[in-house]
DRENPA-3360 file (N, C-alpha, C; in nm, 2 decimals, always signed):
BEGIN
1 = MADNLERP = +0.91/+3.57/-1.67/+0.84/+3.45/-1.63/+0.91/+3.34/-1.61 ~ +0.87/+3.26/-1.52/+0.98/+3.13/-1.45/+0.95/+3.01/-1.54 ~ +1.06/+2.97/-1.57/+1.09/+2.85/-1.65/+1.02/+2.73/-1.58 ~ +0.96/+2.63/-1.67/+0.87/+2.52/-1.63/+0.93/+2.44/-1.55 ~ +1.08/+2.44/-1.55/+1.18/+2.34/-1.47/+1.17/+2.41/-1.31 ~ +1.11/+2.51/-1.30/+1.14/+2.62/-1.15/+1.00/+2.54/-1.11 ~ +0.90/+2.46/-1.16/+0.78/+2.45/-1.10/+0.80/+2.31/-1.02 ~ +0.75/+2.31/-0.93/+0.74/+2.15/-0.83/+0.69/+2.08/-0.90;
9 = AIIIGVPR = +0.75/+1.95/-0.96/+0.70/+1.88/-1.03/+0.77/+1.76/-1.03 ~ +0.72/+1.62/-1.02/+0.78/+1.52/-1.04/+0.85/+1.49/-1.24 ~ +0.96/+1.46/-1.23/+0.98/+1.48/-1.35/+0.99/+1.34/-1.44 ~ +0.95/+1.33/-1.54/+0.95/+1.21/-1.61/+1.07/+1.21/-1.73 ~ +1.20/+1.15/-1.71/+1.27/+1.16/-1.82/+1.24/+1.08/-1.97 ~ +1.24/+1.13/-2.06/+1.20/+1.09/-2.16/+1.33/+1.06/-2.27 ~ +1.36/+0.96/-2.32/+1.48/+0.94/-2.41/+1.43/+1.02/-2.55 ~ +1.55/+1.07/-2.64/+1.50/+1.18/-2.74/+1.42/+1.09/-2.84;
17 = TVSHTARL = +1.44/+0.94/-2.84/+1.38/+0.87/-2.96/+1.27/+0.81/-2.94 ~ +1.17/+0.87/-2.84/+1.06/+0.84/-2.83/+0.93/+0.95/-2.87 ~ +0.85/+0.86/-2.93/+0.75/+0.95/-2.98/+0.61/+0.94/-2.94 ~ +0.50/+0.98/-2.92/+0.38/+0.93/-2.85/+0.40/+0.90/-2.72 ~ +0.46/+0.96/-2.61/+0.51/+0.95/-2.47/+0.39/+0.97/-2.41 ~ +0.32/+1.07/-2.43/+0.19/+1.11/-2.34/+0.09/+0.98/-2.32 ~ +0.09/+0.94/-2.44/+0.02/+0.85/-2.48/+0.07/+0.69/-2.42 ~ +0.18/+0.67/-2.45/+0.22/+0.55/-2.37/+0.20/+0.53/-2.23;
25 = LEPLLNGI = +0.25/+0.68/-2.15/+0.27/+0.69/-2.04/+0.11/+0.71/-1.93 ~ +0.01/+0.71/-2.00/-0.10/+0.75/-1.98/-0.16/+0.71/-1.83 ~ -0.13/+0.56/-1.83/-0.21/+0.50/-1.67/-0.08/+0.55/-1.58 ~ +0.02/+0.59/-1.61/+0.11/+0.63/-1.52/+0.11/+0.79/-1.47 ~ +0.06/+0.86/-1.54/+0.06/+1.01/-1.55/-0.10/+1.00/-1.46 ~ -0.19/+0.93/-1.50/-0.34/+0.90/-1.41/-0.31/+0.88/-1.31 ~ -0.20/+0.78/-1.26/-0.17/+0.76/-1.13/-0.11/+0.87/-1.04 ~ -0.03/+0.96/-1.09/+0.04/+1.07/-1.04/-0.05/+1.17/-1.00;
33 = EEEQIPIL = -0.17/+1.21/-1.12/-0.26/+1.30/-1.11/-0.36/+1.30/-1.03 ~ -0.39/+1.18/-0.99/-0.49/+1.10/-0.89/-0.44/+1.19/-0.73 ~ -0.33/+1.17/-0.71/-0.26/+1.20/-0.60/-0.21/+1.36/-0.61 ~ -0.28/+1.44/-0.70/-0.28/+1.59/-0.73/-0.13/+1.63/-0.72 ~ -0.04/+1.56/-0.78/+0.09/+1.61/-0.78/+0.12/+1.64/-0.93 ~ +0.17/+1.78/-0.93/+0.22/+1.78/-1.10/+0.33/+1.70/-1.16 ~ +0.34/+1.71/-1.28/+0.40/+1.65/-1.35/+0.48/+1.72/-1.48 ~ +0.61/+1.67/-1.54/+0.66/+1.72/-1.61/+0.74/+1.65/-1.70;
41 = LKTIAVDD = +0.75/+1.63/-1.83/+0.82/+1.55/-1.93/+0.94/+1.60/-1.96 ~ +1.04/+1.58/-1.94/+1.13/+1.65/-1.99/+1.28/+1.54/-2.06 ~ +1.29/+1.57/-2.21/+1.40/+1.49/-2.25/+1.56/+1.52/-2.19 ~ +1.60/+1.38/-2.15/+1.73/+1.37/-2.08/+1.79/+1.26/-2.16 ~ +1.90/+1.31/-2.20/+1.99/+1.25/-2.33/+2.07/+1.17/-2.24 ~ +2.04/+1.05/-2.19/+2.09/+0.92/-2.12/+2.03/+0.78/-2.19 ~ +2.10/+0.72/-2.21/+2.06/+0.58/-2.25/+2.00/+0.48/-2.13 ~ +2.10/+0.47/-2.02/+2.05/+0.43/-1.91/+1.95/+0.47/-1.83;
49 = VVSRAYQA = +1.84/+0.37/-1.84/+1.73/+0.41/-1.76/+1.73/+0.44/-1.60 ~ +1.80/+0.35/-1.52/+1.86/+0.40/-1.38/+1.92/+0.54/-1.39 ~ +2.02/+0.57/-1.48/+2.05/+0.71/-1.46/+1.96/+0.81/-1.55 ~ +1.89/+0.79/-1.63/+1.79/+0.90/-1.67/+1.71/+0.91/-1.57 ~ +1.64/+0.81/-1.48/+1.57/+0.82/-1.39/+1.63/+0.94/-1.27 ~ +1.78/+0.91/-1.24/+1.83/+0.96/-1.12/+1.88/+1.14/-1.19 ~ +1.85/+1.15/-1.32/+1.89/+1.28/-1.35/+1.73/+1.36/-1.35 ~ +1.65/+1.29/-1.36/+1.52/+1.35/-1.36/+1.50/+1.38/-1.21;
57 = ALASRLSV = +1.54/+1.28/-1.12/+1.53/+1.33/-0.96/+1.59/+1.43/-0.92 ~ +1.73/+1.47/-0.97/+1.80/+1.58/-0.96/+1.75/+1.72/-1.04 ~ +1.68/+1.68/-1.10/+1.60/+1.81/-1.20/+1.49/+1.86/-1.13 ~ +1.43/+1.74/-1.06/+1.28/+1.80/-0.99/+1.30/+1.85/-0.86 ~ +1.22/+1.96/-0.84/+1.21/+2.02/-0.72/+1.15/+1.96/-0.59 ~ +1.04/+1.82/-0.66/+1.01/+1.75/-0.56/+1.13/+1.64/-0.54 ~ +1.21/+1.62/-0.59/+1.30/+1.54/-0.56/+1.30/+1.39/-0.57 ~ +1.18/+1.37/-0.70/+1.12/+1.26/-0.76/+1.15/+1.23/-0.91;
65 = GIAYDGDR = +1.22/+1.14/-0.98/+1.21/+1.15/-1.09/+1.17/+1.02/-1.17 ~ +1.12/+0.96/-1.27/+1.08/+0.87/-1.32/+1.13/+0.83/-1.47 ~ +1.18/+0.71/-1.52/+1.21/+0.71/-1.63/+1.17/+0.57/-1.68 ~ +1.18/+0.53/-1.84/+1.12/+0.42/-1.87/+1.21/+0.35/-1.97 ~ +1.20/+0.24/-2.01/+1.22/+0.18/-2.11/+1.19/+0.07/-2.16 ~ +1.09/+0.04/-2.23/+0.99/-0.03/-2.30/+0.92/-0.09/-2.17 ~ +0.92/-0.20/-2.09/+0.81/-0.21/-1.99/+0.89/-0.18/-1.88 ~ +1.02/-0.14/-1.88/+1.09/-0.11/-1.75/+1.06/+0.00/-1.70;
73 = YVVHYKNL = +1.03/+0.05/-1.56/+1.02/+0.18/-1.53/+1.07/+0.18/-1.39 ~ +1.16/+0.28/-1.37/+1.22/+0.30/-1.27/+1.17/+0.46/-1.22 ~ +1.16/+0.43/-1.10/+1.14/+0.56/-0.99/+1.26/+0.59/-0.91 ~ +1.28/+0.73/-0.90/+1.42/+0.72/-0.83/+1.41/+0.87/-0.72 ~ +1.47/+0.88/-0.61/+1.45/+0.95/-0.53/+1.60/+1.00/-0.50 ~ +1.63/+1.18/-0.52/+1.76/+1.22/-0.53/+1.83/+1.18/-0.43 ~ +1.78/+1.20/-0.29/+1.90/+1.14/-0.19/+1.92/+0.98/-0.19 ~ +1.87/+0.90/-0.29/+1.94/+0.78/-0.27/+2.03/+0.75/-0.36;
81 = PEQHPLFD = +2.12/+0.66/-0.36/+2.25/+0.67/-0.47/+2.24/+0.61/-0.62 ~ +2.25/+0.65/-0.72/+2.26/+0.67/-0.84/+2.18/+0.54/-0.85 ~ +2.29/+0.40/-0.82/+2.27/+0.29/-0.89/+2.15/+0.23/-0.80 ~ +2.09/+0.28/-0.67/+2.00/+0.21/-0.61/+1.84/+0.27/-0.60 ~ +1.77/+0.28/-0.71/+1.66/+0.33/-0.72/+1.53/+0.28/-0.63 ~ +1.44/+0.35/-0.61/+1.32/+0.31/-0.55/+1.25/+0.18/-0.56 ~ +1.22/+0.20/-0.74/+1.16/+0.12/-0.78/+1.23/+0.09/-0.91 ~ +1.23/+0.00/-0.93/+1.32/-0.09/-1.07/+1.21/-0.19/-1.12;
89 = IRLEDNAQ = +1.12/-0.19/-1.18/+1.02/-0.29/-1.21/+0.98/-0.29/-1.33 ~ +0.96/-0.39/-1.39/+0.90/-0.41/-1.53/+0.73/-0.45/-1.51 ~ +0.63/-0.35/-1.58/+0.52/-0.37/-1.56/+0.41/-0.43/-1.67 ~ +0.35/-0.51/-1.63/+0.26/-0.57/-1.74/+0.15/-0.51/-1.82 ~ +0.08/-0.44/-1.70/-0.05/-0.38/-1.75/-0.07/-0.24/-1.71 ~ -0.16/-0.18/-1.76/-0.20/-0.04/-1.73/-0.22/+0.01/-1.58 ~ -0.27/-0.14/-1.50/-0.35/-0.10/-1.35/-0.19/-0.09/-1.29 ~ -0.10/-0.19/-1.31/+0.04/-0.17/-1.22/+0.11/-0.03/-1.26;
97 = QRVLGANA = +0.10/+0.01/-1.41/+0.14/+0.15/-1.46/+0.09/+0.24/-1.36 ~ -0.07/+0.24/-1.30/-0.11/+0.37/-1.28/-0.07/+0.34/-1.10 ~ -0.11/+0.23/-1.03/-0.03/+0.24/-0.89/+0.12/+0.25/-0.90 ~ +0.20/+0.25/-1.00/+0.34/+0.32/-0.99/+0.35/+0.44/-0.96 ~ +0.25/+0.51/-1.06/+0.26/+0.64/-1.06/+0.19/+0.72/-0.92 ~ +0.06/+0.64/-0.87/+0.05/+0.68/-0.76/+0.14/+0.66/-0.62 ~ +0.23/+0.56/-0.65/+0.33/+0.57/-0.51/+0.46/+0.65/-0.56 ~ +0.48/+0.71/-0.66/+0.62/+0.83/-0.71/+0.53/+0.93/-0.61;
105 = ARLVKGIP = +0.37/+0.93/-0.65/+0.35/+1.08/-0.61/+0.35/+1.07/-0.46 ~ +0.32/+0.96/-0.41/+0.28/+0.93/-0.26/+0.43/+0.93/-0.19 ~ +0.53/+0.93/-0.26/+0.68/+0.93/-0.20/+0.66/+1.12/-0.17 ~ +0.62/+1.17/-0.25/+0.62/+1.35/-0.25/+0.53/+1.36/-0.13 ~ +0.42/+1.31/-0.13/+0.35/+1.32/+0.01/+0.41/+1.25/+0.09 ~ +0.48/+1.17/+0.15/+0.47/+1.13/+0.25/+0.42/+1.01/+0.32 ~ +0.32/+1.00/+0.23/+0.21/+0.87/+0.29/+0.26/+0.73/+0.27 ~ +0.23/+0.63/+0.30/+0.25/+0.49/+0.25/+0.21/+0.47/+0.09;
113 = FKKLA = +0.27/+0.35/+0.06/+0.25/+0.29/-0.08/+0.12/+0.22/-0.07 ~ +0.09/+0.20/-0.23/-0.02/+0.11/-0.29/+0.07/-0.01/-0.29 ~ -0.04/-0.10/-0.27/+0.06/-0.24/-0.33/+0.04/-0.28/-0.47 ~ +0.16/-0.29/-0.51/+0.18/-0.33/-0.68/+0.15/-0.49/-0.66 ~ +0.06/-0.50/-0.74/+0.00/-0.67/-0.77/+0.06/-0.69/-0.86;
% end
């Protein structure tokens, strides 16, 4: 049987110390799912949020990784330099988190991004 990491998906790099991750990320996950792209949560033991997102992108067969630290969210693409992610923003509400998730999925699909308000 194939390992879940072989399944094409956007990987969300989760730090070890976080609990209730799916509930915290529900708007982000919903934004990705609305674009019909699979998601996989993976523990990545890297403290720096940008590096964790980059490692998630490298691990993803779709080349897109996401990481977060509090209200800071980073979307990375494996072909970008590690310290230059596609998005590195602080989000204040669930609607913005949902749009960011949709934009990560749109990167995979190669279609225009939604505007982050």
